[in-house]
C-alpha positions as CSV (number, residue, x, y, z in Angstrom):
1,M,40.8,209.2,-8.6
2,R,39.6,205.6,-8.8
3,L,39.6,205.8,-12.6
4,I,43.2,206.9,-12.5
5,I,44.2,204.1,-10.2
6,I,42.4,201.5,-12.5
7,F,44.1,203.0,-15.5
8,F,47.5,202.8,-13.8
9,L,47.0,199.2,-12.7
10,T,45.8,198.1,-16.0
11,S,48.7,199.7,-17.8
12,I,51.2,197.5,-16.0
13,L,49.8,194.6,-17.9
14,A,50.8,196.1,-21.3
15,F,53.7,193.6,-21.4
16,S,51.3,190.8,-22.1
17,Q,49.1,192.3,-24.8
18,T,50.8,190.7,-27.9
19,K,48.3,189.2,-30.2
20,S,48.6,185.4,-30.1
21,T,48.2,183.1,-33.2
22,E,44.6,182.2,-33.8
23,L,43.5,178.6,-33.1
24,T,41.2,176.8,-35.5
25,T,39.5,173.8,-33.8
26,N,36.0,172.7,-32.9
27,N,34.3,171.7,-29.6
28,S,31.2,169.6,-28.7
29,T,29.6,168.8,-25.3
30,N,26.7,166.7,-24.0
31,N,23.8,167.9,-21.9
32,T,20.3,166.6,-21.1
33,A,18.8,169.7,-19.5
34,P,16.1,171.8,-21.2
35,V,17.6,173.9,-24.0
36,I,17.3,177.6,-24.5
37,D,17.6,178.8,-28.1
38,S,18.8,182.1,-29.3
39,S,17.8,183.8,-32.5
40,D,20.9,186.0,-32.9
41,E,22.5,185.0,-36.2
42,K,25.4,186.2,-38.5
43,D,26.4,185.1,-41.9
44,D,29.4,183.0,-40.7
45,S,31.6,182.3,-37.7
46,E,34.9,183.6,-39.0
47,D,35.1,186.1,-36.2
48,Q,35.1,183.4,-33.5
49,E,37.3,184.5,-30.6
50,D,40.6,182.9,-29.7
51,L,40.1,181.0,-26.4
52,F,43.5,181.9,-25.2
53,D,42.7,185.6,-25.6
54,L,39.4,185.3,-23.9
55,L,40.7,183.4,-20.9
56,F,43.8,185.5,-20.7
57,S,41.6,188.6,-20.6
58,D,39.6,187.1,-17.8
59,A,42.7,186.3,-15.8
60,K,44.1,189.8,-16.2
61,S,40.8,191.3,-15.2
62,F,40.8,189.4,-11.9
63,Y,44.5,190.2,-11.4
64,V,43.8,193.9,-11.8
65,E,40.8,193.7,-9.5
66,A,43.1,192.0,-6.9
67,L,45.5,195.0,-7.1
68,I,42.7,197.5,-6.8
69,S,41.3,195.6,-3.8
70,G,44.7,195.6,-2.3
71,F,45.0,199.4,-2.7
72,Y,41.7,199.7,-0.7
73,H,42.9,197.0,1.8
74,D,40.1,194.7,1.0
75,T,42.0,191.4,1.8
76,T,38.9,189.2,1.2
77,E,38.6,190.4,-2.3
78,V,42.4,190.2,-2.9
79,K,42.4,186.5,-1.9
80,Y,39.3,185.7,-4.0
81,C,40.6,187.5,-7.1
82,F,44.0,185.8,-6.8
83,D,42.3,182.4,-6.5
84,R,40.2,183.1,-9.6
85,T,43.2,184.3,-11.5
86,F,45.1,181.0,-10.9
87,E,42.1,178.9,-11.6
88,I,41.8,180.5,-15.0
89,V,45.5,180.0,-15.6
90,A,44.8,176.3,-15.0
91,E,42.1,176.4,-17.7
92,I,44.5,178.1,-20.1
93,S,47.1,175.4,-19.5
94,E,44.7,172.7,-20.8
95,L,44.4,174.3,-24.2
96,D,46.2,171.8,-26.2
97,T,46.9,174.2,-29.1
98,L,48.8,176.8,-27.1
99,T,51.5,178.3,-29.4
100,P,55.0,179.1,-28.2
101,P,54.3,182.9,-28.1
102,E,51.1,182.2,-26.1
103,H,53.1,180.0,-23.7
104,D,55.8,182.6,-23.3
105,E,53.1,185.3,-22.7
106,L,51.5,183.1,-20.0
107,I,54.9,182.6,-18.3
108,R,55.6,186.4,-18.3
109,F,52.2,186.9,-16.8
110,C,52.9,184.4,-14.0
111,E,56.2,186.0,-13.3
112,K,54.4,189.4,-12.9
113,L,52.0,187.8,-10.5
114,T,54.8,186.5,-8.5
115,F,56.6,189.8,-8.3
116,D,53.5,191.8,-7.3
117,Y,52.4,189.2,-4.8
118,Q,55.8,189.2,-3.1
119,S,56.1,193.0,-3.0
120,Q,52.5,193.8,-2.0
121,F,50.7,190.8,-0.5
122,S,53.3,188.8,1.4
123,F,51.2,189.3,4.6
124,L,48.7,186.7,3.1
125,N,51.3,183.9,3.3
126,G,49.8,182.6,6.4
127,D,46.5,181.8,4.7
128,T,46.8,178.1,3.9
129,G,44.5,176.6,1.3
130,T,44.6,179.6,-1.0
131,T,45.5,178.4,-4.5
132,G,47.3,181.6,-5.3
133,V,49.6,181.3,-2.3
134,A,50.4,177.7,-3.1
135,F,51.1,178.5,-6.7
136,I,53.5,181.4,-5.8
137,R,55.4,179.4,-3.2
138,N,56.0,176.5,-5.6
139,Y,56.8,178.9,-8.5
140,I,59.4,180.8,-6.5
141,S,61.0,177.5,-5.3
142,E,61.3,176.1,-8.8
143,K,62.7,179.3,-10.3
144,V,65.3,179.7,-7.6
145,I,66.5,176.2,-7.9
146,D,66.6,176.5,-11.6
147,T,69.3,179.2,-11.4
148,V,72.0,176.8,-9.9
149,K,74.9,176.7,-12.4
150,V,77.9,174.5,-12.3
151,G,80.4,173.3,-14.9
152,E,81.6,169.7,-15.5
153,D,80.9,167.6,-12.5
154,E,82.0,164.3,-11.0
155,L,79.5,162.0,-9.5
156,V,80.1,160.2,-6.2
157,V,77.8,157.1,-5.5
158,L,76.5,157.2,-1.9
159,D,74.1,154.3,-2.0
160,D,73.6,151.7,-4.7
161,R,71.8,148.8,-2.8
162,P,69.7,146.4,-4.9
163,G,66.0,147.4,-4.8
164,H,66.8,151.0,-3.9
165,L,67.2,154.2,-5.9
166,P,70.8,155.0,-6.7
167,I,71.8,157.9,-4.5
168,V,74.7,160.1,-5.9
169,T,76.2,163.4,-5.1
170,S,78.3,166.0,-6.9
171,K,79.4,169.6,-6.6
172,K,76.1,170.7,-8.2
173,I,74.1,168.5,-5.8
174,D,76.1,169.8,-2.9
175,R,75.1,173.4,-4.0
176,I,71.5,172.4,-4.1
177,V,71.7,170.8,-0.7
178,S,73.2,174.1,0.6
179,Y,70.3,176.0,-1.0
180,L,67.6,173.8,0.5
181,S,69.3,173.9,3.9
182,S,68.8,177.7,3.9
183,N,65.2,177.5,2.7
184,K,62.9,178.2,5.6
185,S,60.0,176.3,3.9
186,F,61.9,173.0,3.7
187,Q,61.4,172.3,7.4
188,G,57.6,172.5,6.8
189,W,58.0,170.1,3.8
190,L,59.8,167.6,6.0
191,D,57.2,167.9,8.7
192,N,54.4,167.4,6.1
193,S,56.0,164.1,5.0
194,G,54.7,162.6,8.3
195,L,51.1,163.2,7.2
196,Y,51.3,160.8,4.3
197,K,54.3,158.5,4.6
198,D,52.4,155.6,6.2
199,L,49.7,156.0,3.5
200,M,51.9,156.4,0.5
201,M,54.6,153.8,1.2
202,P,52.2,150.8,0.9
203,I,51.2,152.0,-2.6
204,I,54.8,152.5,-3.6
205,K,55.7,149.0,-2.4
206,K,52.6,147.6,-4.2
207,Y,54.1,148.8,-7.5
208,E,57.5,147.4,-6.5
209,L,59.2,150.8,-6.6
210,P,62.2,151.9,-4.5
211,E,61.1,153.4,-1.2
212,E,63.1,156.6,-2.0
213,I,60.4,157.5,-4.6
214,F,58.3,158.8,-1.7
215,Y,60.6,161.8,-1.5
216,L,59.7,162.8,-5.1
217,A,56.6,164.4,-3.7
218,L,58.8,166.3,-1.2
219,I,60.5,168.0,-4.1
220,E,57.5,168.3,-6.3
221,S,55.2,170.0,-3.8
222,G,56.4,169.7,-0.2
223,F,53.5,167.3,0.3
224,N,51.1,170.1,-0.3
225,T,47.8,169.0,-1.8
226,S,47.1,172.6,-3.0
227,A,50.4,173.0,-4.7
228,Y,50.2,174.5,-8.1
229,S,53.2,175.1,-10.4
230,Y,53.8,177.6,-13.1
231,A,53.6,174.7,-15.6
232,N,50.0,174.2,-14.4
233,A,50.7,170.9,-12.6
234,A,48.6,170.3,-9.4
235,G,48.7,168.2,-6.2
236,P,51.4,166.5,-4.2
237,W,52.8,164.7,-7.2
238,Q,52.3,167.6,-9.6
239,F,50.4,166.0,-12.4
240,I,49.5,168.0,-15.5
241,A,45.9,167.4,-16.5
242,G,46.7,165.3,-19.6
243,T,49.0,162.8,-17.8
244,G,46.7,162.7,-14.8
245,A,43.8,161.7,-17.0
246,R,46.0,159.0,-18.7
247,Y,46.4,157.4,-15.2
248,G,42.8,157.7,-14.1
249,L,42.7,161.0,-12.3
250,K,39.4,162.7,-12.9
251,R,39.3,166.5,-13.3
252,N,36.0,168.3,-14.0
253,W,34.0,171.3,-12.6
254,W,33.5,169.5,-9.3
255,V,36.6,167.5,-8.5
256,D,40.3,167.5,-9.3
257,E,41.7,164.1,-8.2
258,R,45.3,165.3,-8.8
259,R,45.0,166.9,-5.4
260,D,43.9,163.8,-3.5
261,P,47.0,162.4,-1.8
262,I,45.9,158.7,-2.1
263,K,44.5,158.7,-5.6
264,S,47.4,160.8,-7.0
265,T,50.0,158.5,-5.3
266,E,48.4,155.5,-7.0
267,A,48.6,157.3,-10.4
268,A,52.2,158.5,-9.8
269,A,53.4,155.0,-8.8
270,H,51.7,153.5,-11.9
271,Y,53.3,156.2,-14.1
272,L,56.8,155.8,-12.6
273,K,56.6,152.0,-13.0
274,D,55.8,152.5,-16.6
275,L,58.6,155.0,-17.1
276,Y,61.2,152.6,-15.5
277,A,60.0,149.8,-17.7
278,Q,60.4,152.0,-20.7
279,F,63.9,153.4,-19.9
280,D,65.3,150.7,-17.6
281,D,67.1,153.5,-15.7
282,W,65.8,155.5,-12.8
283,F,67.6,158.7,-13.7
284,L,66.1,158.7,-17.1
285,A,62.7,157.8,-15.6
286,M,62.9,160.7,-13.3
287,A,63.8,163.0,-16.2
288,A,60.8,161.7,-18.2
289,Y,58.5,162.3,-15.2
290,N,59.6,165.9,-15.3
291,C,59.6,166.7,-19.0
292,G,57.9,163.8,-20.7
293,E,59.0,160.6,-22.4
294,M,59.4,162.0,-25.9
295,N,61.8,164.8,-24.8
296,V,64.1,162.3,-23.1
297,W,64.0,160.0,-26.2
298,R,64.9,162.9,-28.5
299,A,67.8,163.9,-26.3
300,I,69.1,160.2,-26.3
301,R,68.8,160.0,-30.1
302,R,70.4,163.4,-30.6
303,E,73.4,162.8,-28.3
304,G,73.8,159.0,-28.7
305,T,74.0,158.3,-25.0
306,R,71.6,156.9,-22.3
307,D,73.6,158.4,-19.5
308,F,71.3,161.1,-18.0
309,W,74.3,163.0,-16.6
310,K,75.8,163.4,-20.1
311,L,72.6,164.6,-21.8
312,K,73.1,168.3,-22.4
313,T,70.1,169.0,-24.6
314,L,67.4,168.1,-22.1
315,P,65.4,171.1,-20.9
316,R,67.3,173.2,-18.3
317,Q,64.7,172.5,-15.6
318,T,65.0,168.8,-16.1
319,R,68.8,168.8,-15.9
320,D,68.4,170.5,-12.5
321,Y,65.4,168.3,-11.5
322,V,67.2,165.0,-10.9
323,P,70.0,166.7,-8.9
324,T,67.4,168.5,-6.8
325,F,65.6,165.2,-6.1
326,M,69.0,163.7,-5.0
327,A,69.6,166.6,-2.7
328,G,66.1,166.2,-1.2
329,I,66.7,162.6,-0.5
330,I,70.1,163.3,1.1
331,I,68.6,165.9,3.5
332,A,65.4,163.9,4.3
333,Q,67.4,160.8,5.3
334,H,69.5,162.8,7.8
335,P,67.7,166.1,8.5
336,E,69.6,166.9,11.7
337,K,72.9,166.9,9.8
338,Y,71.6,169.8,7.7
339,G,70.1,171.9,10.5
340,F,66.6,170.6,10.4
341,T,64.6,168.8,13.1
342,N,63.1,165.3,12.7
343,T,59.5,166.4,13.7
344,P,57.1,164.8,11.3
345,K,53.4,165.5,11.7
346,E,51.1,162.7,12.8
347,T,49.7,160.4,10.1
348,W,46.5,161.8,8.4
349,K,43.6,159.7,9.6
350,W,39.9,159.9,8.6
351,E,36.6,158.1,8.4
352,E,34.4,157.9,5.3
353,V,30.7,158.6,4.9
354,V,29.2,157.6,1.6
355,V,26.6,160.3,0.8
356,D,23.9,159.6,-1.8
357,R,23.2,163.1,-2.9
358,S,24.9,166.5,-3.0
359,Y,25.4,168.4,0.3
360,E,27.0,171.8,1.0
361,F,30.0,172.0,3.3
362,E,28.0,174.6,5.4
363,H,25.3,172.0,6.1
364,I,27.7,169.1,6.7
365,S,29.7,171.4,9.0
366,K,26.6,172.2,11.2
367,V,25.4,168.6,11.6
368,A,28.9,167.0,12.0
369,D,30.3,169.8,14.1
370,V,33.3,170.1,11.9
371,P,34.6,173.5,10.6
372,V,34.2,174.1,6.9
373,N,37.9,174.6,6.4
374,V,38.6,171.2,8.0
375,L,36.2,169.5,5.7
376,K,38.0,171.0,2.7
377,Q,41.4,169.9,4.1
378,F,40.0,166.3,4.4
379,N,38.6,166.4,0.9
380,P,41.2,168.3,-1.1
381,E,39.9,167.0,-4.5
382,L,36.7,169.0,-4.1
383,R,36.8,172.2,-6.1
384,R,33.5,173.8,-5.1
385,W,31.4,174.3,-2.1
386,V,29.5,171.0,-2.3
387,T,29.9,167.3,-2.8
388,P,29.5,166.4,-6.5
389,P,25.8,166.6,-7.4
390,E,25.9,164.4,-10.5
391,V,27.1,161.1,-9.1
392,E,25.1,158.3,-7.4
393,S,27.4,158.4,-4.3
394,Y,30.4,160.1,-3.0
395,A,32.8,159.0,-0.2
396,L,33.2,162.0,2.0
397,R,36.1,162.1,4.4
398,V,35.6,163.4,7.9
399,P,37.8,163.4,11.1
400,I,37.9,160.4,13.3
401,T,34.7,160.0,15.4
402,K,32.7,162.5,13.3
403,S,31.1,159.9,11.0
404,Q,28.9,158.4,13.7
405,G,25.3,159.0,12.7
406,L,26.3,161.7,10.2
407,L,24.4,160.2,7.3
408,E,21.2,160.0,9.3
409,K,21.6,163.6,10.4
410,L,22.1,164.7,6.8
411,H,19.0,162.8,5.7
412,E,17.0,164.7,8.3
413,L,17.8,168.0,6.8
414,P,14.6,169.6,5.3
415,P,14.5,169.8,1.5
416,A,14.9,173.6,1.7
417,E,18.4,173.1,3.1
418,Q,19.5,170.9,0.3
419,P,19.5,173.2,-2.7
420,K,21.0,171.7,-5.8
421,P,23.2,173.9,-8.1
422,E,21.2,175.0,-11.1
423,W,22.3,174.5,-14.7
424,Q,21.0,176.4,-17.7
425,T,21.7,175.2,-21.2
426,H,22.2,177.1,-24.5
427,R,22.1,175.8,-28.0
428,V,24.7,177.6,-30.2
429,R,23.4,179.5,-33.2
430,K,25.4,180.7,-36.2
431,G,27.7,183.6,-35.4
432,Q,27.6,183.3,-31.6
433,T,30.8,183.4,-29.6
434,L,31.7,182.3,-26.2
435,N,32.0,186.0,-25.1
436,F,28.5,186.7,-26.4
437,I,27.0,183.7,-24.6
438,A,28.9,184.5,-21.3
439,N,27.6,188.1,-21.4
440,R,24.1,187.0,-22.1
441,Y,23.9,184.8,-19.1
442,G,25.9,187.0,-16.7
443,T,28.9,184.6,-16.4
444,T,32.5,184.6,-17.5
445,V,34.2,182.9,-20.4
446,S,36.5,181.0,-18.0
447,A,33.5,179.6,-16.1
448,L,31.8,178.6,-19.3
449,I,34.9,176.8,-20.6
450,A,35.4,175.0,-17.3
451,A,31.8,173.9,-17.1
452,N,31.9,172.4,-20.6
453,N,35.5,170.9,-20.4
454,I,36.6,172.9,-23.4
455,T,40.3,172.2,-23.6
456,N,41.5,172.6,-27.2
457,K,38.6,173.9,-29.2
458,N,38.0,177.6,-30.0
459,R,35.2,177.4,-32.6
460,L,31.6,176.7,-31.5
461,R,29.6,174.3,-33.6
462,V,26.2,175.4,-34.7
463,G,23.6,173.3,-32.8
464,Q,26.1,172.5,-30.0
465,T,24.6,172.5,-26.5
466,L,26.5,174.3,-23.7
467,R,26.1,174.2,-20.0
468,I,25.7,177.6,-18.5
469,P,27.1,178.1,-15.0
470,T,25.1,181.1,-14.0
471,D,25.5,183.0,-10.8
472,K,23.0,180.6,-9.1
473,Y,25.3,177.8,-10.0
474,Y,28.7,179.3,-9.5
475,A,28.1,180.8,-6.1
476,P,27.1,178.7,-3.1
477,P,23.3,178.3,-3.0
478,K,23.2,179.5,0.6
479,Y,23.8,183.0,-0.8
480,K,20.6,182.8,-2.7
481,T,18.2,181.6,-0.1
482,S,16.7,182.4,3.3
483,T,16.2,186.1,2.6
484,S,12.5,185.8,3.5
485,T,13.3,185.5,7.2
486,Q,15.7,188.5,7.1
487,N,15.3,192.3,7.2
488,K,16.1,194.1,4.0
489,V,18.4,197.1,4.4
490,T,19.5,199.6,1.9
491,Y,23.0,200.9,2.5
492,V,24.5,204.0,0.7
493,V,28.2,203.6,0.0
494,K,30.4,206.2,1.6
495,R,33.8,207.4,0.4
496,G,36.5,205.0,1.6
497,D,34.0,202.1,2.1
498,T,35.1,198.6,1.1
499,L,32.8,195.5,0.7
500,T,34.8,193.9,3.5
501,Q,34.0,196.7,5.9
502,I,30.3,196.7,4.9
503,A,30.1,193.0,5.3
504,N,31.6,193.1,8.8
505,R,29.3,195.9,9.8
506,Y,26.2,193.8,9.0
507,N,27.7,190.4,10.1
508,T,27.6,189.0,6.6
509,T,30.1,188.2,3.8
510,V,31.4,189.9,0.7
511,A,30.1,187.1,-1.5
512,K,26.6,187.5,-0.2
513,I,26.6,191.3,-0.8
514,R,27.9,190.7,-4.4
515,T,25.1,188.1,-5.0
516,W,22.3,190.2,-3.5
517,N,23.4,193.2,-5.7
518,K,24.5,191.3,-8.8
519,L,28.0,192.6,-8.5
520,S,30.6,190.7,-10.4
521,T,34.2,190.7,-9.3
522,K,34.9,193.1,-12.2
523,K,32.5,195.7,-10.7
524,S,33.7,198.0,-7.9
525,I,31.5,199.9,-5.5
526,Y,31.5,203.7,-5.6
527,P,30.3,206.5,-3.2
528,G,26.6,207.1,-3.4
529,Q,25.8,203.6,-4.7
530,K,22.9,201.8,-3.0
531,L,23.4,198.3,-1.8
532,V,20.7,195.8,-0.7
533,I,21.7,193.9,2.4
534,Y,19.7,191.3,4.3
535,K,20.3,190.8,8.0
536,K,18.7,188.4,10.4
537,S,15.4,189.5,12.1
538,N,16.9,189.2,15.6
539,S,20.0,191.2,14.7
């Protein structure tokens, strides 16, 4: 029965199996850790795999696993697999050599994800902080707004004060105002603006930008630090990785500064100031923020006008983007007029503790008396379960009053409670592929690519050194330790069992059970299977 289900679920992905054009580039990385050689060799490396195919295969595998877990009502696995799927999609987005067919294939896959999530997993909408949920909400919003169609339109200027953004309206903008007014999510976006307004406005003023620019983040993300678009932009200002890096936003295995509301605002303000200097027109600058400077310049040259409202060859999304921004400002300035309440959340406040080594959230949570999920909310740029281990210091944000004596408490932790994630390294030999290396070390191609910042290279260079994010590295170290003080139990899986049910029975987590039994997310349990479980001695 289970094989039939897996076959059925896998078959629904047949739409995305078109073979993409092969890429032909090279990659190199640096590492100082001890190197492990392999003697497997071939005559040449002509059969190197396409990175898009490898990553896309990983994404589809996690997606199918999410559907299977949903069939067995294993919500923990569903959420985990969706998160991994969207994380891999982010890695695909950073492949600079994506071909148009590959891009279209990725969009179709994202549309399928959206449909299945809406139809089967809408009950997870209340789970904030899940990357998949944020992605889908943002995706749906953009797609619906993109369907607004109007003919020739006449602009009406509402506000054109010096030093402010020109505010205009039209029949098209009125239609978008009407749509947003009926959008249940928009009230939450307006409320979220209170979290960051007092923090973002000084940055906007520092760059001498109109104060209305603040509401660009309202339309981009609803002020959601976890927002993720189908175009693979992240954070409140929806930076793609390339533009973010251009303006100083770091993204690596450990952090993604596009999600930090302060750092990303600084980058966005700098970028928008540069765009206005380039176009000398705010509407064109907004269009360039959405689709890129070169697309706007091409449209200007092609049509012989610098009037944004007359440019018909801009991408469809961009032609709707500026009107949507106008509609957002109109509502935000007078929310009660459009059926909303003016109930902004209190300004986000925090204290900083500069830590001089890597600490797990679990350990910080215990000594600071702050829940793990709160620590993650205060530090949205952190992508893993720890503060970055490869920096001399890191400014950790904690709630007000929680910084007092925290550093001293962390220093008092015994060495055993400060495990540092482990790297392994591998020196590439002739004929080896990413898939071969990932299988050898028990990891995935997507994790391998993320750990080595491979963005546009699909051929490995002989002699190149790769970092290997093994299971000891990828999963939180707490899952690997402390078993010596626990009782070992062997559990025989029964028909109908799920990992979530078993984890609850033994007061543990699904991730721990997977780690103890070396179960990847691609492996499902089956009746009669024996699982090793560790429970506390006093349980």
